[in-house]
FIKOLZA-1660 file (N, C-alpha, C; in steps of 0.1 Angstrom, whole numbers, plus 5000, padded with zeros to 4 digits):
% residues 169
   i   px   py   pz ch aa at
   1 2277 9260 4554  A  X  N
   1 2271 9277 4562  A  X CA
   1 2276 9286 4546  A  X  C
   2 2268 9286 4546  A  X  N
   2 2266 9304 4534  A  X CA
   2 2259 9292 4519  A  X  C
   3 2257 9281 4524  A  X  N
   3 2255 9273 4508  A  X CA
   3 2235 9277 4505  A  X  C
   4 2230 9285 4513  A  X  N
   4 2216 9291 4512  A  X CA
   4 2206 9284 4516  A  X  C
   5 2211 9269 4524  A  X  N
   5 2194 9266 4531  A  X CA
   5 2185 9274 4541  A  X  C
   6 2187 9286 4546  A  X  N
   6 2175 9297 4551  A  X CA
   6 2174 9303 4542  A  X  C
   7 2180 9307 4537  A  X  N
   7 2173 9315 4520  A  X CA
   7 2162 9309 4513  A  X  C
   8 2165 9292 4510  A  X  N
   8 2163 9287 4496  A  X CA
   8 2146 9278 4506  A  X  C
   9 2152 9275 4516  A  X  N
   9 2143 9266 4526  A  X CA
   9 2129 9273 4526  A  X  C
  10 2129 9282 4537  A  X  N
  10 2120 9295 4533  A  X CA
  10 2111 9292 4522  A  X  C
  11 2123 9297 4511  A  X  N
  11 2116 9304 4497  A  X CA
  11 2104 9290 4490  A  X  C
  12 2119 9279 4497  A  X  N
  12 2112 9266 4488  A  X CA
  12 2094 9264 4497  A  X  C
  13 2097 9265 4513  A  X  N
  13 2082 9259 4519  A  X CA
  13 2070 9271 4511  A  X  C
  14 2070 9285 4516  A  X  N
  14 2063 9294 4509  A  X CA
  14 2059 9288 4490  A  X  C
  15 2065 9283 4488  A  X  N
  15 2064 9284 4475  A  X CA
  15 2049 9264 4473  A  X  C
  16 2053 9261 4487  A  X  N
  16 2052 9240 4487  A  X CA
  16 2041 9245 4499  A  X  C
  17 2040 9258 4504  A  X  N
  17 2026 9250 4514  A  X CA
  17 2032 9248 4531  A  X  C
  18 2042 9249 4529  A  X  N
  18 2050 9239 4549  A  X CA
  18 2052 9252 4553  A  X  C
  19 2056 9252 4564  A  X  N
  19 2059 9253 4569  A  X CA
  19 2075 9250 4571  A  X  C
  20 2082 9266 4576  A  X  N
  20 2095 9271 4574  A  X CA
  20 2107 9260 4592  A  X  C
  21 2110 9263 4592  A  X  N
  21 2121 9256 4597  A  X CA
  21 2133 9255 4605  A  X  C
  22 2143 9263 4611  A  X  N
  22 2155 9267 4609  A  X CA
  22 2166 9265 4625  A  X  C
  23 2164 9247 4624  A  X  N
  23 2170 9243 4636  A  X CA
  23 2182 9256 4645  A  X  C
  24 2187 9268 4635  A  X  N
  24 2200 9279 4642  A  X CA
  24 2186 9287 4654  A  X  C
  25 2176 9296 4642  A  X  N
  25 2171 9300 4650  A  X CA
  25 2158 9294 4657  A  X  C
  26 2155 9283 4657  A  X  N
  26 2151 9279 4672  A  X CA
  26 2156 9277 4686  A  X  C
  27 2170 9271 4687  A  X  N
  27 2182 9273 4696  A  X CA
  27 2179 9290 4700  A  X  C
  28 2179 9297 4693  A  X  N
  28 2183 9310 4697  A  X CA
  28 2168 9317 4706  A  X  C
  29 2158 9312 4697  A  X  N
  29 2143 9314 4705  A  X CA
  29 2145 9310 4714  A  X  C
  30 2146 9297 4720  A  X  N
  30 2146 9289 4734  A  X CA
  30 2156 9294 4736  A  X  C
  31 2171 9300 4735  A  X  N
  31 2178 9302 4750  A  X CA
  31 2172 9317 4745  A  X  C
  32 2178 9323 4744  A  X  N
  32 2174 9337 4740  A  X CA
  32 2186 9349 4737  A  X  C
  33 2198 9343 4728  A  X  N
  33 2205 9340 4728  A  X CA
  33 2210 9341 4712  A  X  C
  34 2223 9345 4706  A  X  N
  34 2235 9342 4697  A  X CA
  34 2235 9330 4698  A  X  C
  35 2231 9320 4683  A  X  N
  35 2242 9304 4683  A  X CA
  35 2261 9316 4687  A  X  C
  36 2267 9324 4681  A  X  N
  36 2282 9325 4686  A  X CA
  36 2280 9331 4697  A  X  C
  37 2269 9332 4702  A  X  N
  37 2277 9333 4722  A  X CA
  37 2268 9325 4729  A  X  C
  38 2263 9313 4721  A  X  N
  38 2263 9300 4726  A  X CA
  38 2277 9294 4725  A  X  C
  39 2277 9297 4713  A  X  N
  39 2297 9289 4708  A  X CA
  39 2309 9297 4720  A  X  C
  40 2304 9312 4721  A  X  N
  40 2318 9317 4731  A  X CA
  40 2311 9313 4740  A  X  C
  41 2302 9307 4751  A  X  N
  41 2304 9306 4769  A  X CA
  41 2303 9290 4770  A  X  C
  42 2294 9289 4757  A  X  N
  42 2296 9266 4766  A  X CA
  42 2302 9259 4755  A  X  C
  43 2309 9267 4743  A  X  N
  43 2320 9260 4732  A  X CA
  43 2311 9254 4723  A  X  C
  44 2312 9245 4715  A  X  N
  44 2311 9242 4702  A  X CA
  44 2298 9223 4700  A  X  C
  45 2306 9223 4715  A  X  N
  45 2305 9208 4718  A  X CA
  45 2284 9205 4719  A  X  C
  46 2286 9217 4735  A  X  N
  46 2276 9218 4738  A  X CA
  46 2266 9228 4729  A  X  C
  47 2268 9232 4720  A  X  N
  47 2262 9234 4711  A  X CA
  47 2252 9229 4703  A  X  C
  48 2266 9222 4695  A  X  N
  48 2262 9206 4691  A  X CA
  48 2247 9194 4704  A  X  C
  49 2254 9200 4713  A  X  N
  49 2243 9189 4722  A  X CA
  49 2228 9194 4720  A  X  C
  50 2229 9207 4720  A  X  N
  50 2211 9215 4717  A  X CA
  50 2209 9218 4703  A  X  C
  51 2217 9209 4695  A  X  N
  51 2213 9212 4675  A  X CA
  51 2199 9197 4676  A  X  C
  52 2210 9188 4685  A  X  N
  52 2212 9173 4681  A  X CA
  52 2192 9174 4687  A  X  C
  53 2190 9180 4700  A  X  N
  53 2184 9184 4709  A  X CA
  53 2173 9191 4704  A  X  C
  54 2171 9199 4692  A  X  N
  54 2160 9206 4684  A  X CA
  54 2163 9196 4672  A  X  C
  55 2169 9191 4666  A  X  N
  55 2169 9182 4653  A  X CA
  55 2159 9174 4650  A  X  C
  56 2163 9172 4663  A  X  N
  56 2153 9152 4672  A  X CA
  56 2132 9159 4673  A  X  C
  57 2133 9173 4676  A  X  N
  57 2120 9178 4680  A  X CA
  57 2120 9179 4668  A  X  C
  58 2118 9186 4659  A  X  N
  58 2113 9191 4648  A  X CA
  58 2113 9184 4631  A  X  C
  59 2120 9176 4637  A  X  N
  59 2119 9160 4627  A  X CA
  59 2106 9151 4630  A  X  C
  60 2097 9156 4639  A  X  N
  60 2089 9153 4645  A  X CA
  60 2073 9160 4634  A  X  C
  61 2075 9168 4635  A  X  N
  61 2064 9177 4626  A  X CA
  61 2059 9178 4613  A  X  C
  62 2052 9178 4612  A  X  N
  62 2043 9173 4594  A  X CA
  62 2048 9183 4585  A  X  C
  63 2045 9183 4573  A  X  N
  63 2045 9190 4566  A  X CA
  63 2050 9198 4569  A  X  C
  64 2073 9198 4564  A  X  N
  64 2077 9213 4569  A  X CA
  64 2091 9212 4560  A  X  C
  65 2102 9225 4563  A  X  N
  65 2111 9222 4557  A  X CA
  65 2120 9225 4566  A  X  C
  66 2129 9215 4568  A  X  N
  66 2139 9217 4578  A  X CA
  66 2149 9229 4573  A  X  C
  67 2161 9238 4578  A  X  N
  67 2170 9240 4574  A  X CA
  67 2179 9240 4587  A  X  C
  68 2188 9228 4583  A  X  N
  68 2196 9231 4596  A  X CA
  68 2217 9236 4596  A  X  C
  69 2216 9237 4610  A  X  N
  69 2229 9251 4610  A  X CA
  69 2240 9239 4600  A  X  C
  70 2247 9244 4593  A  X  N
  70 2257 9237 4591  A  X CA
  70 2268 9216 4589  A  X  C
  71 2269 9224 4605  A  X  N
  71 2275 9213 4616  A  X CA
  71 2266 9206 4621  A  X  C
  72 2256 9201 4618  A  X  N
  72 2242 9193 4618  A  X CA
  72 2248 9181 4608  A  X  C
  73 2254 9181 4600  A  X  N
  73 2255 9169 4598  A  X CA
  73 2269 9167 4603  A  X  C
  74 2277 9168 4613  A  X  N
  74 2286 9155 4616  A  X CA
  74 2285 9147 4626  A  X  C
  75 2267 9145 4634  A  X  N
  75 2268 9138 4641  A  X CA
  75 2259 9126 4639  A  X  C
  76 2264 9114 4639  A  X  N
  76 2261 9100 4634  A  X CA
  76 2242 9104 4635  A  X  C
  77 2241 9102 4647  A  X  N
  77 2225 9102 4653  A  X CA
  77 2217 9116 4645  A  X  C
  78 2227 9130 4641  A  X  N
  78 2207 9138 4630  A  X CA
  78 2214 9134 4616  A  X  C
  79 2228 9124 4612  A  X  N
  79 2225 9124 4600  A  X CA
  79 2210 9108 4598  A  X  C
  80 2210 9103 4607  A  X  N
  80 2197 9097 4607  A  X CA
  80 2186 9097 4607  A  X  C
  81 2180 9108 4618  A  X  N
  81 2169 9114 4620  A  X CA
  81 2166 9122 4610  A  X  C
  82 2167 9131 4600  A  X  N
  82 2173 9138 4593  A  X CA
  82 2172 9122 4580  A  X  C
  83 2182 9117 4582  A  X  N
  83 2171 9105 4570  A  X CA
  83 2160 9098 4569  A  X  C
  84 2160 9094 4579  A  X  N
  84 2148 9086 4588  A  X CA
  84 2131 9090 4584  A  X  C
  85 2139 9111 4585  A  X  N
  85 2124 9117 4589  A  X CA
  85 2119 9127 4575  A  X  C
  86 2123 9125 4561  A  X  N
  86 2123 9134 4557  A  X CA
  86 2135 9134 4541  A  X  C
  87 2131 9138 4528  A  X  N
  87 2137 9137 4520  A  X CA
  87 2150 9151 4528  A  X  C
  88 2166 9147 4523  A  X  N
  88 2175 9156 4524  A  X CA
  88 2182 9163 4511  A  X  C
  89 2178 9179 4510  A  X  N
  89 2185 9183 4499  A  X CA
  89 2199 9188 4504  A  X  C
  90 2208 9183 4503  A  X  N
  90 2219 9193 4503  A  X CA
  90 2224 9205 4491  A  X  C
  91 2222 9206 4498  A  X  N
  91 2228 9226 4488  A  X CA
  91 2243 9229 4489  A  X  C
  92 2250 9225 4480  A  X  N
  92 2266 9228 4469  A  X CA
  92 2268 9244 4470  A  X  C
  93 2275 9241 4470  A  X  N
  93 2281 9253 4463  A  X CA
  93 2302 9258 4465  A  X  C
  94 2308 9261 4456  A  X  N
  94 2320 9264 4455  A  X CA
  94 2324 9275 4466  A  X  C
  95 2340 9273 4469  A  X  N
  95 2340 9277 4482  A  X CA
  95 2344 9291 4480  A  X  C
  96 2344 9297 4467  A  X  N
  96 2350 9312 4467  A  X CA
  96 2333 9320 4469  A  X  C
  97 2319 9312 4464  A  X  N
  97 2306 9314 4467  A  X CA
  97 2302 9318 4483  A  X  C
  98 2308 9303 4493  A  X  N
  98 2308 9308 4498  A  X CA
  98 2310 9316 4514  A  X  C
  99 2327 9316 4506  A  X  N
  99 2333 9331 4514  A  X CA
  99 2328 9340 4506  A  X  C
 100 2319 9349 4498  A  X  N
 100 2325 9357 4494  A  X CA
 100 2303 9360 4500  A  X  C
 101 2297 9346 4503  A  X  N
 101 2279 9352 4513  A  X CA
 101 2278 9349 4527  A  X  C
 102 2294 9345 4531  A  X  N
 102 2297 9347 4544  A  X CA
 102 2307 9359 4551  A  X  C
 103 2315 9363 4540  A  X  N
 103 2325 9374 4548  A  X CA
 103 2322 9379 4560  A  X  C
 104 2311 9384 4555  A  X  N
 104 2310 9397 4571  A  X CA
 104 2298 9397 4579  A  X  C
 105 2293 9383 4580  A  X  N
 105 2284 9378 4590  A  X CA
 105 2293 9368 4600  A  X  C
 106 2291 9386 4616  A  X  N
 106 2297 9381 4626  A  X CA
 106 2294 9364 4635  A  X  C
 107 2279 9362 4630  A  X  N
 107 2274 9354 4636  A  X CA
 107 2276 9341 4631  A  X  C
 108 2285 9340 4622  A  X  N
 108 2296 9328 4629  A  X CA
 108 2307 9323 4632  A  X  C
 109 2302 9319 4640  A  X  N
 109 2313 9312 4644  A  X CA
 109 2326 9311 4647  A  X  C
 110 2327 9301 4638  A  X  N
 110 2340 9289 4631  A  X CA
 110 2346 9301 4627  A  X  C
 111 2337 9313 4616  A  X  N
 111 2350 9317 4602  A  X CA
 111 2357 9335 4610  A  X  C
 112 2351 9330 4627  A  X  N
 112 2359 9339 4629  A  X CA
 112 2370 9338 4632  A  X  C
 113 2384 9338 4624  A  X  N
 113 2399 9328 4626  A  X CA
 113 2404 9343 4611  A  X  C
 114 2420 9344 4610  A  X  N
 114 2425 9347 4601  A  X CA
 114 2423 9343 4587  A  X  C
 115 2420 9335 4588  A  X  N
 115 2416 9329 4575  A  X CA
 115 2408 9322 4571  A  X  C
 116 2394 9324 4567  A  X  N
 116 2386 9318 4567  A  X CA
 116 2379 9307 4551  A  X  C
 117 2384 9316 4543  A  X  N
 117 2384 9308 4537  A  X CA
 117 2390 9296 4538  A  X  C
 118 2404 9290 4545  A  X  N
 118 2412 9279 4546  A  X CA
 118 2399 9270 4553  A  X  C
 119 2393 9281 4564  A  X  N
 119 2387 9273 4572  A  X CA
 119 2376 9267 4561  A  X  C
 120 2371 9273 4555  A  X  N
 120 2356 9269 4547  A  X CA
 120 2359 9256 4542  A  X  C
 121 2375 9253 4533  A  X  N
 121 2381 9247 4522  A  X CA
 121 2376 9237 4535  A  X  C
 122 2388 9235 4545  A  X  N
 122 2384 9227 4563  A  X CA
 122 2366 9219 4559  A  X  C
 123 2365 9228 4563  A  X  N
 123 2348 9224 4570  A  X CA
 123 2343 9219 4557  A  X  C
 124 2341 9220 4543  A  X  N
 124 2341 9209 4534  A  X CA
 124 2338 9199 4531  A  X  C
 125 2359 9196 4534  A  X  N
 125 2365 9189 4529  A  X CA
 125 2359 9175 4538  A  X  C
 126 2358 9180 4553  A  X  N
 126 2352 9173 4562  A  X CA
 126 2339 9165 4567  A  X  C
 127 2334 9180 4559  A  X  N
 127 2318 9177 4560  A  X CA
 127 2305 9173 4542  A  X  C
 128 2310 9177 4536  A  X  N
 128 2313 9172 4517  A  X CA
 128 2303 9157 4519  A  X  C
 129 2316 9147 4521  A  X  N
 129 2315 9129 4529  A  X CA
 129 2296 9128 4534  A  X  C
 130 2298 9134 4538  A  X  N
 130 2288 9134 4552  A  X CA
 130 2269 9138 4540  A  X  C
 131 2277 9149 4540  A  X  N
 131 2264 9158 4530  A  X CA
 131 2259 9150 4519  A  X  C
 132 2271 9143 4512  A  X  N
 132 2262 9134 4502  A  X CA
 132 2262 9122 4507  A  X  C
 133 2267 9114 4516  A  X  N
 133 2257 9104 4519  A  X CA
 133 2248 9100 4523  A  X  C
 134 2235 9115 4529  A  X  N
 134 2223 9113 4540  A  X CA
 134 2218 9122 4523  A  X  C
 135 2222 9121 4516  A  X  N
 135 2215 9133 4509  A  X CA
 135 2205 9126 4496  A  X  C
 136 2192 9130 4493  A  X  N
 136 2184 9122 4481  A  X CA
 136 2181 9130 4475  A  X  C
 137 2185 9148 4473  A  X  N
 137 2192 9153 4464  A  X CA
 137 2202 9162 4470  A  X  C
 138 2214 9159 4456  A  X  N
 138 2226 9169 4457  A  X CA
 138 2221 9183 4443  A  X  C
 139 2222 9197 4451  A  X  N
 139 2215 9211 4442  A  X CA
 139 2229 9217 4439  A  X  C
 140 2235 9220 4430  A  X  N
 140 2241 9232 4430  A  X CA
 140 2243 9246 4436  A  X  C
 141 2241 9254 4448  A  X  N
 141 2234 9270 4446  A  X CA
 141 2247 9278 4439  A  X  C
 142 2259 9273 4436  A  X  N
 142 2272 9286 4429  A  X CA
 142 2262 9293 4413  A  X  C
 143 2260 9302 4414  A  X  N
 143 2257 9320 4417  A  X CA
 143 2243 9308 4406  A  X  C
 144 2235 9304 4419  A  X  N
 144 2220 9311 4409  A  X CA
 144 2214 9314 4423  A  X  C
 145 2200 9316 4406  A  X  N
 145 2185 9329 4412  A  X CA
 145 2182 9315 4422  A  X  C
 146 2175 9326 4434  A  X  N
 146 2168 9316 4442  A  X CA
 146 2158 9315 4437  A  X  C
 147 2148 9318 4429  A  X  N
 147 2136 9314 4425  A  X CA
 147 2138 9302 4418  A  X  C
 148 2148 9306 4405  A  X  N
 148 2154 9293 4394  A  X CA
 148 2152 9282 4405  A  X  C
 149 2161 9280 4413  A  X  N
 149 2164 9273 4423  A  X CA
 149 2155 9269 4427  A  X  C
 150 2144 9275 4437  A  X  N
 150 2134 9262 4440  A  X CA
 150 2127 9266 4429  A  X  C
 151 2124 9267 4422  A  X  N
 151 2112 9263 4415  A  X CA
 151 2117 9243 4403  A  X  C
 152 2135 9243 4401  A  X  N
 152 2136 9232 4400  A  X CA
 152 2137 9221 4412  A  X  C
 153 2142 9222 4421  A  X  N
 153 2139 9218 4437  A  X CA
 153 2122 9213 4437  A  X  C
 154 2117 9217 4434  A  X  N
 154 2104 9218 4439  A  X CA
 154 2099 9207 4429  A  X  C
 155 2104 9207 4410  A  X  N
 155 2097 9196 4399  A  X CA
 155 2112 9190 4403  A  X  C
 156 2120 9188 4409  A  X  N
 156 2126 9177 4419  A  X CA
 156 2120 9167 4429  A  X  C
 157 2115 9177 4434  A  X  N
 157 2105 9171 4449  A  X CA
 157 2092 9159 4441  A  X  C
 158 2088 9161 4432  A  X  N
 158 2073 9162 4434  A  X CA
 158 2076 9149 4416  A  X  C
 159 2087 9148 4409  A  X  N
 159 2091 9141 4401  A  X CA
 159 2096 9130 4420  A  X  C
 160 2103 9129 4429  A  X  N
 160 2101 9122 4436  A  X CA
 160 2096 9111 4439  A  X  C
 161 2086 9127 4440  A  X  N
 161 2071 9114 4453  A  X CA
 161 2061 9108 4446  A  X  C
 162 2061 9110 4434  A  X  N
 162 2053 9105 4419  A  X CA
 162 2059 9089 4420  A  X  C
 163 2074 9094 4416  A  X  N
 163 2081 9084 4416  A  X CA
 163 2080 9069 4420  A  X  C
 164 2079 9069 4440  A  X  N
 164 2082 9059 4445  A  X CA
 164 2065 9062 4449  A  X  C
 165 2054 9069 4439  A  X  N
 165 2044 9062 4444  A  X CA
 165 2041 9053 4436  A  X  C
 166 2042 9055 4425  A  X  N
 166 2048 9045 4416  A  X CA
 166 2050 9030 4415  A  X  C
 167 2053 9038 4421  A  X  N
 167 2068 9020 4426  A  X CA
 167 2062 9009 4441  A  X  C
 168 2052 9011 4442  A  X  N
 168 2049 9011 4457  A  X CA
 168 2036 9000 4449  A  X  C
 169 2032 8989 4454  A  X  N
 169 2024 8969 4450  A  X CA
 169 2017 8973 4450  A  X  C
% end
């Protein structure tokens, strides 16, 4: 949460000619309400159910860049869907950057707490091993320029694609 998935994903999609999707935005479009409202009314588990359905639908599309919510990685079925249907990029940032990027955003229900920094630390401790497990590429977004980051990702993806093509019999 706050690592730059939507910002970087949208820019990478523009640069590569792919269509960008954000699973949270897709859920909001389908339900007509913000993710925070779904959390408030239905609870986190029901939101996660909606999120899993959205991811299952989105990964079936071709030529896309998909940004998922930070908690999507918690469910094994989501991790498997992502791993099986594309290149998974883990955008990692340090706690201070994450806090700075999210501190004024009221649309992050998990951070509506007395100690958002402690919550971010807890979430990262829980999620980092899961992100690392499925990631094909891990990129540190701490104090990174978005355009430079996107150029680096584009180069890494190009290199990865050609390495896989060269290894085919």
